[in-house]
N, C-alpha and C positions, 0 to 999 in steps of 0.2 A: 466549596467547589472551586475548580480551576477555571479561570476566565481568560479572555484574550490578552489581558495585561500581564499575565504571569510569565516571568522570565523562564521558569521551569518548563512551561508549555513550549516556548520557542526553542529551547534546547532539546526537548523531547522530539518535537517535529523535525528539527534539523538532523538529529541522530537517526530517526526513522527513515528520512529521505536519503541520508547517507548510506544506510544499510541497503535500501532498495535499489540505489544506483551503483553501489560498489560492485565492480567487475561485471556490470551489465553489458552484454554484447551490443554493439551498435547495429541497429536495424532501422530500416527506412520504410515508410509507407509507399504506396503506389505513386503518390505525387511527390515523393522525395523528402517528406517531413520526417525528422528523426523521431523514432519511437522511444518511449521512456517507460518507467515502471508502471505508469497508468495503463499502458497497453498490455503489459504483462498481467496486471491485476484483472483487467477486463477479460482477457483471454482465459485466465485461470478460473475466474468465477463463471464464465460462460460454459466452460468445459464441464462444470459441475451441474449444468442444466438447471441452475437456480436463478431466478430473477432477483438480483440483489438490489435492494432499495437504494443503497448508496450509489451504485452505478447509474441507476435511473435518475436519481436526484441530481447528480453532477452533470449528466448529459443534458438535463433540462435547463441548466444555467447558461443562458446565451452569452454572458460576459466572459466566460472561460474559453479561451481559444487554444492554449498550448497544452500539451500532455502534462507538463510539470504543474501547471496551474490546476488542471483537473485532478492530478494525483494528490496535490496538497488539499484540495477541497474534499476529496474522498477520505483522506486520513482524518481530517477534522470531523467529518460526518460520522465515521466509525468510532472515534473517541467519544463523541456525544452520545451515540446510541449503543455504546459498549459492544461493538462488533469487530473491533480491529483484529484481535487475536484469531477469532474464528474465521474471519474473511481471509486473512493471510494464510492461515493453516490450510484452508481449502485450495489456495493457489499453490501451495508447496507440496501437495500430495503427489503430483505427477512428476517423477524424477526425469522423465524424458523431456518434458516441457522445461523443467529447470535447466537442463543442459543446453536446450535451444536458446534460452534467454541469458544465461550467466556463464562466465568463464569459471575455471576451476578454483580460483581463490575466494569465490563468494561464500560467505558463511552459510548461505542457504543450502549449499551442496554438502555440507558436513552434517550428518545426523545429530551429532552432539551439539554443535552450535545452533542448529535449527531448533532443537528442543529447548535450549537455554533461552533463545530469543522468544519463542512462543510462550514459554513459562513466564517470562517477564511481562509479556504483553497481556497474558491472562490476568496477571496481578493488577493491571490497570483497570480491569472491569470493576474493581472496588472504588475507583475514583470517580467522582462526579465532575463532568466537564460541562460548563455553560459557555459555549462558544457561538459566535455569530456565524451562521452558515450562509 
């Protein structure tokens, strides 16, 4: 199993975060806080009208204050529960929302790149992750 001490885990998480932040449009909350991929994921999963356990888990953690911290915790939760590919796929279904959140260079706006990314993420479902949540 992959644990917190794994260098590969840190590289994987850094790459996932890079992909989710790449060409992300700058948005701000009502109070001026910069929105991040965490907000995109929350909105995308809420649109599917599904209560996602990962979102519920992360929002219950009082220590997490920033969208980036919440996003990182969500990625870890999804890796442990083998839900990353499915969760991201649900968020990527609505092309109108994608265009609202991402500029044209984002790989999520390319059907071919999106399929390659999701295919790779579904392969991670075979890997066991034992991470501290």
